[in-house]
C-alpha positions as CSV (number, residue, x, y, z in Angstrom):
1,M,81.1,-5.0,25.8
2,A,81.2,-3.1,29.2
3,T,79.9,0.4,29.2
4,V,82.0,3.3,30.4
5,V,80.2,6.5,31.4
6,R,82.2,9.5,32.6
7,G,85.2,7.3,33.2
8,E,83.3,4.8,35.3
9,R,82.9,1.2,34.2
10,R,79.3,0.0,34.5
11,P,79.0,-3.8,34.4
12,F,76.0,-5.6,33.0
13,G,73.7,-7.9,34.9
14,P,72.3,-11.4,34.2
15,I,70.0,-12.1,31.3
16,A,67.4,-15.0,31.1
17,N,65.4,-16.2,28.1
18,D,64.0,-19.4,26.6
19,I,63.2,-20.8,23.2
20,S,59.4,-20.2,23.3
21,G,57.8,-17.9,20.7
22,P,60.3,-18.3,17.8
23,A,59.9,-16.5,14.5
24,T,58.9,-18.6,11.5
25,T,61.3,-18.2,8.6
26,H,60.9,-19.5,5.0
27,R,63.9,-20.1,2.8
28,Q,66.2,-18.8,5.6
29,V,69.3,-17.2,4.1
30,G,68.2,-18.6,0.7
31,G,67.7,-22.1,1.9
32,E,64.7,-24.4,1.5
33,G,61.5,-24.9,3.5
34,M,60.6,-23.6,6.9
35,C,62.7,-22.9,10.1
36,R,61.8,-21.6,13.5
37,W,64.4,-19.1,14.8
38,K,64.9,-17.1,17.9
39,M,67.6,-14.7,19.1
40,L,68.2,-15.6,22.8
41,M,70.8,-12.9,23.5
42,N,71.9,-9.8,21.7
43,G,75.6,-9.2,21.9
44,M,75.1,-5.6,22.9
45,H,73.7,-6.8,26.2
46,L,76.6,-9.1,27.0
47,E,80.1,-8.2,28.3
48,G,82.7,-9.2,25.7
49,E,82.8,-9.4,22.0
50,W,79.6,-11.4,21.5
51,N,77.5,-10.8,18.5
52,C,74.5,-13.0,19.3
53,V,73.2,-16.3,20.7
54,E,70.4,-18.0,18.8
55,Y,68.3,-21.2,18.7
56,V,67.1,-22.7,15.4
57,V,64.7,-25.5,14.6
58,I,64.8,-26.8,11.0
59,A,61.8,-28.8,9.7
60,P,62.3,-32.0,7.7
61,G,63.4,-31.2,4.2
62,A,64.4,-27.6,5.0
63,G,67.7,-25.9,5.5
64,V,69.6,-22.7,6.0
65,G,71.2,-21.6,2.7
66,E,74.9,-21.4,2.1
67,H,76.4,-18.1,3.4
68,V,79.7,-16.6,4.5
69,H,80.3,-14.6,7.7
70,L,82.7,-11.7,7.0
71,R,82.3,-10.1,10.4
72,T,81.8,-12.9,12.9
73,E,83.0,-16.4,13.9
74,E,80.4,-19.0,14.7
75,I,79.6,-22.3,16.4
76,Y,76.7,-24.8,15.9
77,Y,75.8,-27.3,18.6
78,I,73.4,-30.0,17.5
79,V,70.8,-30.5,20.3
80,S,68.5,-33.1,18.6
81,G,67.8,-34.6,15.2
82,R,70.3,-35.1,12.4
83,A,71.9,-32.4,10.2
84,V,74.0,-32.2,7.1
85,V,76.4,-29.3,7.4
86,T,78.2,-28.3,4.2
87,M,81.4,-26.5,5.0
88,D,83.5,-25.1,2.2
89,G,82.0,-27.6,-0.2
90,V,82.5,-30.6,2.1
91,E,79.4,-32.4,3.6
92,I,79.5,-33.3,7.3
93,E,76.9,-35.5,8.9
94,A,76.2,-34.0,12.3
95,L,74.4,-35.8,15.2
96,P,73.2,-34.7,18.7
97,G,76.2,-33.6,20.7
98,D,78.2,-32.5,17.7
99,L,80.0,-29.1,17.8
100,I,80.8,-27.4,14.5
101,T,83.1,-24.5,14.3
102,T,82.9,-22.0,11.5
103,P,85.9,-19.7,11.2
104,I,85.5,-16.3,9.6
105,G,85.3,-16.5,5.8
106,S,84.1,-20.2,5.5
107,A,81.1,-20.9,3.3
108,H,78.5,-23.0,5.1
109,S,75.0,-24.3,5.1
110,I,72.9,-26.7,7.2
111,E,70.1,-29.0,6.2
112,N,67.7,-31.4,7.7
113,R,67.4,-34.4,5.5
114,G,65.7,-36.5,8.2
115,D,62.1,-37.0,9.1
116,E,62.0,-35.1,12.4
117,D,62.7,-31.6,13.5
118,M,66.4,-30.8,14.0
119,H,67.4,-28.4,16.8
120,F,70.7,-26.5,17.1
121,F,72.2,-23.8,19.3
122,V,74.2,-21.0,17.7
123,T,76.8,-18.5,19.0
124,E,78.5,-15.8,17.0
125,V,81.5,-13.7,18.3
126,F,83.4,-10.9,16.6
127,P,86.8,-11.9,15.3
128,G,90.3,-10.8,16.3
129,E,93.5,-10.6,14.3
130,G,95.4,-13.3,12.7
131,E,94.8,-16.2,10.2
132,A,91.6,-18.1,10.3
133,A,91.7,-21.7,11.6
134,M,90.3,-24.7,9.8
135,P,86.7,-25.7,10.6
136,A,86.3,-28.4,13.2
137,H,83.7,-31.1,13.9
138,L,83.8,-32.5,17.5
139,H,81.5,-34.9,19.3
140,V,81.5,-33.4,22.7
141,P,79.8,-36.1,24.9
142,V,82.7,-38.5,24.4
143,L,84.9,-36.0,26.3
144,L,82.8,-36.2,29.5
145,E,84.9,-36.7,32.6
146,Q,83.9,-37.1,36.3
147,R,84.3,-34.0,38.4
148,S,83.2,-33.3,42.0
149,G,79.6,-34.3,41.9
150,H,79.0,-34.0,38.2
151,R,80.5,-34.7,34.8
152,T,81.9,-32.1,32.4
153,A,83.3,-32.1,28.9
154,E,85.4,-29.1,27.8
155,V,86.5,-27.8,24.4
156,D,89.2,-25.1,24.2
157,L,87.9,-22.7,21.6
158,T,91.0,-20.5,21.5
159,A,92.6,-22.8,19.0
160,H,89.7,-22.6,16.6
161,F,89.1,-18.9,16.3
162,T,90.8,-15.5,16.2
163,G,88.2,-13.8,18.5
164,D,87.9,-13.9,22.3
165,W,86.3,-17.3,22.5
166,Q,87.4,-19.2,25.6
167,R,85.8,-22.6,26.1
168,F,82.7,-24.6,25.3
169,R,81.4,-27.0,28.0
170,L,78.8,-29.8,28.3
171,I,77.8,-30.2,31.9
172,E,75.9,-33.2,33.2
173,V,74.3,-32.9,36.7
174,P,73.0,-36.1,38.4
175,P,69.5,-36.3,39.9
176,G,69.4,-34.0,42.9
177,G,72.8,-32.6,42.2
178,V,73.9,-29.0,42.4
179,V,76.9,-27.3,40.6
180,E,78.2,-24.1,42.2
181,E,80.7,-21.9,40.3
182,T,81.9,-18.3,40.0
183,V,82.6,-16.9,36.5
184,R,86.1,-15.6,36.1
185,K,86.4,-11.9,36.1
186,D,87.8,-11.8,32.6
187,R,85.0,-13.9,31.1
188,S,81.2,-13.9,30.6
189,V,79.1,-17.1,30.2
190,V,75.9,-18.2,28.6
191,L,74.3,-21.4,30.0
192,H,71.7,-23.3,28.0
193,V,69.7,-26.3,29.2
194,I,69.4,-29.1,26.6
195,E,68.0,-32.0,28.7
196,G,66.1,-32.2,32.0
197,A,65.1,-29.3,34.2
198,A,67.1,-26.8,36.2
199,V,67.0,-23.9,38.5
200,I,69.9,-21.6,37.7
201,T,70.4,-19.0,40.4
202,T,72.6,-15.9,40.3
203,E,72.5,-12.5,42.1
204,G,69.8,-13.9,44.3
205,V,67.4,-14.6,41.4
206,A,66.3,-18.1,40.5
207,Y,65.5,-19.0,36.9
208,D,63.5,-22.2,36.6
209,G,63.0,-24.1,33.3
210,G,63.5,-27.1,31.1
211,P,65.1,-27.5,27.7
212,G,65.7,-24.2,26.1
213,L,66.3,-22.1,29.2
214,S,69.2,-19.8,28.7
215,V,70.9,-17.6,31.3
216,A,73.8,-15.2,30.8
217,V,76.1,-14.8,33.8
218,P,78.4,-11.7,33.9
219,P,82.1,-11.7,34.9
220,A,82.9,-12.5,38.5
221,F,79.3,-13.5,39.3
222,A,78.6,-16.6,41.4
223,H,75.9,-19.0,40.3
224,S,74.4,-22.4,41.0
225,V,72.7,-25.0,38.8
226,R,70.3,-27.4,40.5
227,N,68.9,-30.5,38.8
228,T,65.1,-30.4,39.4
229,A,64.3,-33.2,36.9
230,G,63.5,-35.9,39.5
231,D,65.3,-39.1,38.7
232,R,66.7,-37.9,35.3
233,P,70.1,-36.3,34.7
234,L,70.3,-32.6,33.7
235,R,72.4,-31.6,30.7
236,L,73.4,-28.1,29.8
237,I,75.9,-26.4,27.7
238,G,78.0,-23.3,28.4
239,V,79.9,-20.9,26.2
240,E,82.5,-18.6,27.6
241,V,83.9,-15.5,25.9
242,G,86.7,-13.2,27.2
243,V,86.1,-9.8,28.6
244,A,88.9,-7.1,28.1
């Protein structure tokens, strides 16, 4: 949320982080086994009603226990591995590229029943007013469409939540490609690399990294995303939240 000091609005600047150095958690939220967890962005440092942005790795046989959010709404995006998400008592098999929405008040857990680590990206946003929507399970890559010089898949999050969620995007940049955009003045954006390598530049600073690089871009900021992965495509996801 923007800071107002002596009647003057003081906007926030960009944030960059990555998934290195996670905490090791055991029986996370009452679950089983071991997870690796890292908070990438604290909502107090982002403009808009963000609570947090996180990255979680669940070891084989482990899981995050069933819990209910009473103060936030949440999305999971499965980056790699296979997950079983139990939402309000219903099991959902989730694969890489799947987006799971968790409305406020829904009971949910997530387990790794496979034989390799499972990685997923988490965003939580404070709710608004109105009746909670039903949970949703969407496979985002099938929505990819060709745009000018890259492919993009978009999910309108406004239909799934009461809070100021705007859209979720999967962006695929071809080898050597560059995507240049400007964030709308009424939104803030978190970008997260899931495949390949990128240089994300905003406010004259270049952030260089591979899978796990996260960059928060404030309202009205221009930014570019360059594929530096040689002959491989770059894939990244973006979450947009409204700014009052």
